[in-house]
TORMI-79808 format. One line per field, with one value per atom (N, C-alpha, C): residue in one letter; atom name; x, y, z. Coordinates in Angstrom, 2 decimals, padded with zeros to 5 digits, always signed. Last residue first. Example, Ala and Ser with C-alpha at 12.3 -4.5 7.8 and 13.67 -1.06 7.14 Angstrom:
<pts>
residu: (S, S, S, A, A, A)
atome: (N, CA, C, N, CA, C)
x: (+012.85, +013.67, +012.90, +013.19, +012.30, +013.20)
y: (-002.25, -001.06, +000.03, -005.69, -004.50, -003.30)
z: (+007.08, +007.14, +007.87, +007.80, +007.80, +007.80)
</pts>
This chain:
<pts>
residu: (X, X, X, X, X, X, X, X, X, X, X, X, X, X, X, X, X, X, X, X, X, X, X, X, X, X, X, X, X, X, X, X, X, X, X, X, X, X, X, X, X, X, X, X, X, X, X, X, X, X, X, X, X, X, X, X, X, X, X, X, X, X, X, X, X, X, X, X, X, X, X, X, X, X, X, X, X, X, X, X, X, X, X, X, X, X, X, X, X, X, X, X, X, X, X, X, X, X, X, X, X, X, X, X, X, X, X, X, X, X, X, X, X, X, X, X, X, X, X, X, X, X, X, X, X, X, X, X, X, X, X, X, X, X, X, X, X, X, X, X, X, X, X, X, X, X, X, X, X, X, X, X, X, X, X, X, X, X, X, X, X, X, X, X, X, X, X, X, X, X, X, X, X, X, X, X, X, X, X, X, X, X, X, X, X, X, X, X, X, X, X, X, X, X, X, X, X, X, X, X, X, X, X, X, X, X, X, X, X, X, X, X, X, X, X, X, X, X, X, X, X, X, X, X, X, X, X, X, X, X, X, X, X, X, X, X, X, X, X, X, X, X, X, X, X, X, X, X, X, X, X, X, X, X, X, X, X, X, X, X, X, X, X, X, X, X, X, X, X, X, X, X, X, X, X, X, X, X, X, X, X, X, X, X, X, X, X, X, X, X, X, X, X, X, X, X, X, X, X, X, X, X, X, X, X, X)
atome: (N, CA, C, N, CA, C, N, CA, C, N, CA, C, N, CA, C, N, CA, C, N, CA, C, N, CA, C, N, CA, C, N, CA, C, N, CA, C, N, CA, C, N, CA, C, N, CA, C, N, CA, C, N, CA, C, N, CA, C, N, CA, C, N, CA, C, N, CA, C, N, CA, C, N, CA, C, N, CA, C, N, CA, C, N, CA, C, N, CA, C, N, CA, C, N, CA, C, N, CA, C, N, CA, C, N, CA, C, N, CA, C, N, CA, C, N, CA, C, N, CA, C, N, CA, C, N, CA, C, N, CA, C, N, CA, C, N, CA, C, N, CA, C, N, CA, C, N, CA, C, N, CA, C, N, CA, C, N, CA, C, N, CA, C, N, CA, C, N, CA, C, N, CA, C, N, CA, C, N, CA, C, N, CA, C, N, CA, C, N, CA, C, N, CA, C, N, CA, C, N, CA, C, N, CA, C, N, CA, C, N, CA, C, N, CA, C, N, CA, C, N, CA, C, N, CA, C, N, CA, C, N, CA, C, N, CA, C, N, CA, C, N, CA, C, N, CA, C, N, CA, C, N, CA, C, N, CA, C, N, CA, C, N, CA, C, N, CA, C, N, CA, C, N, CA, C, N, CA, C, N, CA, C, N, CA, C, N, CA, C, N, CA, C, N, CA, C, N, CA, C, N, CA, C, N, CA, C, N, CA, C, N, CA, C, N, CA, C, N, CA, C, N, CA, C, N, CA, C, N, CA, C, N, CA, C, N, CA, C, N, CA, C, N, CA, C, N, CA, C, N, CA, C, N, CA, C)
x: (-019.89, -020.97, -021.80, -017.91, -017.43, -018.70, -019.19, -018.88, -018.29, -019.77, -020.90, -020.24, -017.07, -018.14, -019.18, -016.63, -015.80, -016.84, -018.50, -018.80, -017.73, -017.45, -018.88, -019.02, -014.66, -015.00, -016.50, -015.63, -014.82, -014.76, -016.95, -017.71, -016.98, -015.07, -016.25, -017.26, -013.00, -012.40, -013.99, -014.39, -014.34, -013.64, -014.46, -015.53, -015.54, -011.84, -012.34, -013.62, -011.49, -010.59, -011.21, -012.82, -013.41, -012.93, -011.54, -012.93, -013.41, -008.44, -009.22, -010.84, -004.86, -006.56, -007.29, -002.02, -002.66, -004.64, +000.79, -000.36, -000.78, +004.13, +003.05, +001.76, +007.37, +006.31, +005.45, +009.82, +008.88, +008.04, +012.99, +011.68, +011.06, +015.47, +014.85, +013.50, +016.75, +015.84, +015.47, +020.17, +019.06, +018.01, +022.23, +021.35, +020.25, +023.26, +024.01, +023.11, +020.08, +021.60, +022.44, +017.17, +017.95, +019.58, +013.78, +014.94, +016.00, +011.92, +012.09, +013.42, +010.68, +011.69, +012.21, +007.16, +008.53, +009.36, +004.36, +005.32, +006.49, +000.84, +002.18, +003.02, -002.20, -000.77, +000.38, -005.37, -004.55, -003.30, -007.14, -006.65, -005.20, -010.74, -009.07, -008.55, -013.17, -012.88, -011.30, -014.76, -013.53, -012.96, -016.47, -016.72, -015.79, -014.89, -016.35, -016.35, -013.45, -012.68, -013.81, -015.20, -013.90, -013.28, -016.04, -016.95, -016.11, -013.78, -015.02, -015.62, -013.17, -012.05, -013.08, -015.41, -014.94, -014.03, -015.49, -016.56, -016.19, -013.24, -013.46, -014.46, -013.53, -012.42, -012.53, -015.64, -015.95, -014.49, -014.44, -015.37, -015.60, -012.34, -011.87, -013.09, -014.28, -013.48, -012.93, -015.31, -016.50, -015.30, -013.08, -013.72, -014.67, -012.64, -011.77, -012.15, -015.02, -014.79, -013.78, -014.38, -015.68, -015.47, -012.13, -012.28, -013.37, -013.40, -012.27, -012.12, -015.34, -015.72, -014.64, -013.88, -014.94, -015.35, -012.83, -011.87, -012.96, -014.91, -014.28, -013.44, -015.54, -016.82, -016.05, -013.36, -013.88, -014.92, -010.64, -011.60, -012.59, -007.80, -008.51, -010.14, -007.16, -007.28, -007.90, -006.44, -007.61, -007.80, -004.43, -005.89, -006.92, -002.20, -003.24, -004.35, -001.34, -002.08, -003.32, -000.45, +000.59, -000.20, -002.77, -001.59, -000.68, -003.97, -004.90, -003.45, -002.44, -002.81, -003.22, -002.10, -000.83, -001.15, -004.82, -003.97, -002.74, -005.04, -005.73, -005.27, -003.11, -002.78, -003.56, -004.33, -002.69, -002.57, -006.74, -006.53, -005.18, -005.30, -006.16, -006.53, -003.93, -003.13, -004.14, -005.44, -004.31, -003.90, -007.37, -007.74, -006.56, -005.70, -006.43, -006.98, -004.40, -003.58, -004.18, -006.59, -005.93, -004.94, -007.30, -008.37, -007.27, -004.97, -005.45, -006.16, -002.75, -003.90, -004.22, +000.57, -000.37, -001.68)
y: (-001.41, -002.15, -001.10, +000.43, -000.82, -001.30, +002.17, +002.65, +001.54, +000.39, +001.06, +001.50, -000.46, -001.37, -000.71, +002.41, +001.75, +000.51, +002.26, +003.29, +002.78, +000.29, -000.05, +001.22, +001.21, -000.08, -000.27, +003.38, +003.60, +002.21, +002.09, +003.02, +003.38, +000.35, -000.20, +000.72, +002.06, +001.31, +000.76, +003.30, +004.04, +003.61, +001.11, +001.77, +002.74, +001.19, +000.04, +000.46, +003.73, +003.49, +002.42, +002.95, +004.20, +004.01, +001.08, +000.95, +001.94, +000.99, +000.79, +000.53, +000.22, +000.13, -000.02, +001.55, +001.32, +001.32, +000.25, +000.78, +000.61, +001.51, +000.74, +000.88, +002.09, +002.14, +001.35, +004.82, +003.40, +003.46, +005.98, +006.27, +004.63, +006.24, +007.43, +007.68, +004.59, +004.54, +005.70, +003.78, +004.86, +004.65, +002.02, +001.70, +002.77, +003.15, +003.22, +003.06, +003.70, +004.07, +003.74, +002.51, +002.74, +002.69, +002.77, +003.31, +003.40, +001.13, +001.01, +001.55, -001.16, -000.21, -000.11, -001.63, -002.05, -001.03, -002.43, -001.28, -001.84, -002.62, -003.24, -002.20, -002.90, -002.05, -002.97, -002.81, -003.57, -002.58, -002.57, -001.74, -002.34, -003.63, -003.75, -002.46, -004.05, -002.84, -002.58, -006.10, -006.35, -004.93, -005.42, -006.38, -006.41, -004.09, -003.21, -004.22, -005.79, -004.63, -003.78, -007.53, -007.88, -006.80, -005.65, -006.35, -007.19, -004.63, -003.93, -004.71, -007.03, -006.25, -005.32, -007.72, -008.60, -007.88, -005.39, -005.44, -006.72, -005.75, -004.49, -004.80, -007.90, -007.96, -006.70, -007.23, -008.34, -008.51, -005.27, -004.97, -005.95, -006.82, -005.93, -005.36, -008.40, -008.93, -008.19, -006.46, -007.09, -007.80, -005.79, -004.66, -005.33, -008.31, -007.71, -006.66, -008.36, -009.35, -008.65, -005.77, -005.82, -006.82, -006.84, -005.71, -005.66, -009.02, -009.18, -007.84, -007.62, -008.67, -009.00, -005.97, -005.55, -006.43, -008.15, -007.02, -006.47, -008.74, -009.97, -009.18, -006.76, -007.29, -008.21, -005.79, -005.07, -005.65, -007.12, -007.67, -006.98, -006.14, -005.76, -006.21, -007.21, -005.95, -005.68, -009.87, -009.61, -008.19, -009.64, -010.17, -009.66, -008.13, -007.37, -008.04, -008.50, -009.32, -008.59, -006.48, -007.20, -008.24, -004.79, -004.05, -004.99, -006.58, -005.89, -005.49, -007.15, -008.13, -007.78, -004.25, -005.17, -006.47, -004.16, -003.40, -003.84, -006.55, -006.51, -005.40, -005.49, -006.90, -006.92, -003.25, -003.16, -004.45, -004.17, -003.24, -003.33, -005.78, -006.27, -005.54, -004.68, -005.25, -005.68, -003.63, -003.17, -003.21, -005.69, -004.36, -003.43, -007.90, -007.79, -006.47, -006.97, -007.25, -007.12, -006.82, -005.67, -005.79, -009.51, -008.67, -007.19, -010.56, -011.02, -009.93, -008.98, -009.14, -009.64, -009.89, -009.02, -009.87)
z: (-019.08, -019.65, -020.38, -018.76, -019.41, -020.09, -016.61, -018.03, -019.02, -014.70, -015.40, -016.78, -013.83, -014.24, -015.22, -012.82, -013.73, -014.44, -010.47, -012.03, -013.07, -009.30, -009.46, -010.93, -008.76, -009.40, -009.95, -006.96, -008.24, -009.00, -005.06, -005.72, -006.89, -003.68, -004.41, -005.29, -002.89, -004.15, -004.53, -000.98, -001.87, -003.11, +000.85, +000.43, -000.94, +001.29, +001.04, +000.09, +002.55, +001.32, +000.65, +004.88, +004.08, +002.83, +006.17, +005.85, +004.64, +005.04, +005.80, +005.31, +003.78, +003.23, +004.68, +002.49, +003.55, +003.29, +000.73, +000.99, +002.12, -000.72, +000.40, +000.00, -000.18, -001.17, -000.38, +000.55, +000.88, +000.12, +000.41, +000.07, +000.22, +002.12, +001.25, +000.67, +004.80, +003.75, +003.37, +005.15, +005.47, +004.20, +004.32, +005.49, +005.81, +001.93, +003.13, +004.47, +000.77, +000.60, +001.99, -000.85, +000.25, +000.11, -001.80, -002.00, -000.78, -000.83, -002.50, -002.68, +001.54, +001.08, -000.05, +001.64, +001.36, +001.07, +003.67, +003.14, +002.76, +004.28, +003.60, +003.23, +006.20, +005.83, +005.32, +006.97, +006.12, +005.94, +009.65, +008.67, +008.26, +011.03, +010.94, +009.86, +011.12, +011.75, +011.46, +010.71, +011.47, +012.41, +008.69, +009.94, +010.74, +006.84, +007.80, +008.70, +006.00, +006.88, +007.44, +004.53, +005.57, +006.36, +002.63, +003.68, +004.86, +001.39, +002.01, +003.01, -000.01, +000.96, +002.05, -001.52, -000.63, +000.44, -003.06, -002.44, -001.16, -004.72, -003.79, -002.82, -005.67, -004.99, -003.89, -007.74, -006.68, -005.60, -008.94, -008.40, -007.42, -010.49, -009.46, -008.65, -012.17, -010.77, -010.02, -013.49, -012.49, -011.40, -014.96, -014.08, -013.05, -016.48, -015.68, -014.54, -017.93, -016.99, -015.86, -019.69, -018.31, -017.55, -021.07, -020.02, -019.03, -022.31, -021.65, -020.53, -023.94, -022.90, -021.77, -025.56, -024.35, -023.28, -026.99, -026.32, -025.21, -028.39, -027.57, -026.48, -029.72, -029.03, -027.81, -031.57, -030.40, -029.62, -032.18, -032.20, -031.19, -031.72, -032.78, -033.10, -029.54, -029.36, -030.65, -030.45, -029.49, -029.07, -032.06, -032.61, -031.81, -030.53, -031.63, -032.06, -027.49, -028.36, -029.23, -025.78, -026.48, -027.43, -025.02, -025.90, -026.62, -023.68, -024.66, -025.63, -021.70, -022.52, -023.76, -020.46, -021.08, -022.05, -019.61, -020.44, -020.93, -017.63, -018.95, -020.05, -015.89, -016.60, -017.88, -014.73, -015.53, -016.43, -013.93, -014.51, -015.53, -011.55, -012.65, -013.77, -009.72, -010.64, -011.98, -007.26, -007.87, -009.32, -006.98, -007.41, -007.77, -006.66, -007.71, -007.99, -004.10, -005.31, -006.51, -002.56, -002.84, -003.77, -002.01, -002.73, -003.41, -000.87, -002.35, -002.75, +001.03, +000.80, -000.75, +001.90, +001.19, +000.82)
</pts>
């Protein structure tokens, strides 16, 4: 799996869980805002890195795992597929999210 993809997917979830679990951090408004903005900036960095890598190479990243398998038959698969267009969209969404946080 690609590291920028993992950052894009799991950084917002990780920050949400951190703020939900650590009440003193959540109750300090400015500090919580800095933590969220830093995670959003990290997501933007990962999206730009991924976009530049895919745009330059023209590759498509794909990763699939079997989620549900019964008697050797696959009923569901979970994964991702990232190409230049979806990486560009990740940059746009991350930029807007950072603008909202700041």
